[in-house]
C-alpha positions in Angstrom: 129.4 92.5 110.6 128.0 93.7 114.1 124.5 92.7 115.4 123.2 95.9 115.3 124.4 96.4 111.4 122.5 93.1 110.6 119.6 94.8 112.0 119.8 97.9 110.6 121.1 96.5 106.8 117.4 95.2 105.9 115.5 98.0 107.1 118.2 100.3 105.0 117.3 98.3 101.7 113.5 98.2 102.4 113.6 102.1 102.6 115.8 102.4 99.5 113.5 100.3 97.6 110.4 101.3 98.9 108.8 104.5 96.9 105.4 106.2 97.0 103.1 105.1 94.6 100.2 107.3 93.4 97.2 106.6 90.8 94.9 109.2 89.4 92.1 109.3 87.6 91.5 112.4 85.3 87.7 113.1 84.2 88.2 116.7 83.3 92.1 117.5 82.7 91.8 121.4 82.5 89.5 121.9 85.0 91.6 119.8 87.9 91.8 122.1 91.5 95.3 122.8 93.0 94.2 120.9 96.1 92.2 117.7 97.2 88.7 118.7 98.0 88.1 115.4 100.0 91.1 113.5 101.9 90.8 110.2 103.8 93.4 107.5 104.9 91.9 103.9 104.1 92.5 100.8 105.9 92.7 97.4 104.3 94.0 94.2 105.8 95.5 91.4 103.8 97.0 93.5 101.0 93.2 94.6 100.5 92.2 91.2 98.8 88.1 91.1 98.1 87.8 94.4 100.1 86.3 97.8 98.6 85.9 101.2 100.4 83.3 103.6 98.9 83.7 107.3 98.4 80.8 109.2 96.6 82.7 111.8 95.0 79.6 113.2 92.9 78.4 114.0 96.7 82.0 115.3 97.7 82.0 117.9 94.7 78.2 118.6 94.4 77.3 116.8 91.2 78.9 114.0 89.0 79.7 116.5 86.5 82.1 118.5 88.9 84.1 115.8 89.5 88.0 116.4 88.0 89.8 113.5 89.3 90.3 110.8 92.1 93.8 109.9 93.3 94.7 107.0 95.4 98.4 107.3 97.5 100.6 105.1 99.6 103.5 107.1 101.0 106.6 105.5 102.1 105.7 105.2 105.5 102.6 103.1 104.4 104.5 101.1 101.9 106.9 100.7 104.7 104.0 99.4 107.3 102.7 96.9 104.4 105.9 95.3 104.5 106.8 95.5 107.9 103.4 93.5 108.6 103.8 91.4 105.5 101.0 92.7 104.1 98.5 92.2 107.0 98.0 95.9 107.4 97.8 97.8 104.2 96.9 101.6 104.3 96.4 104.1 101.7 95.0 107.6 101.2 92.0 108.8 98.7 91.9 112.2 97.3 88.9 113.6 95.3 89.7 116.6 93.2 87.0 118.9 92.1 86.4 121.3 89.2 87.3 124.6 89.5 
């Protein structure tokens, strides 16, 4: 196997094994908006151990009764960055969905 092939093979395996991940916390299932009313990237280091970032979903939606769902998402690129940095840099995206 050539040197280039040896370098490409591990990255191809990472891309094949990596997938996106989404966690959604639903508060009002029938009232979820079709798009996120608020979306922001969050940066964590050392895989986020002992770290928190807060978003006031009630403030975003104009009251706690208007929050329909909160979602956390890691794309393939986010996971690839975490793998390439061995967990030193771990980005993710958070979205807040307000009730219709």
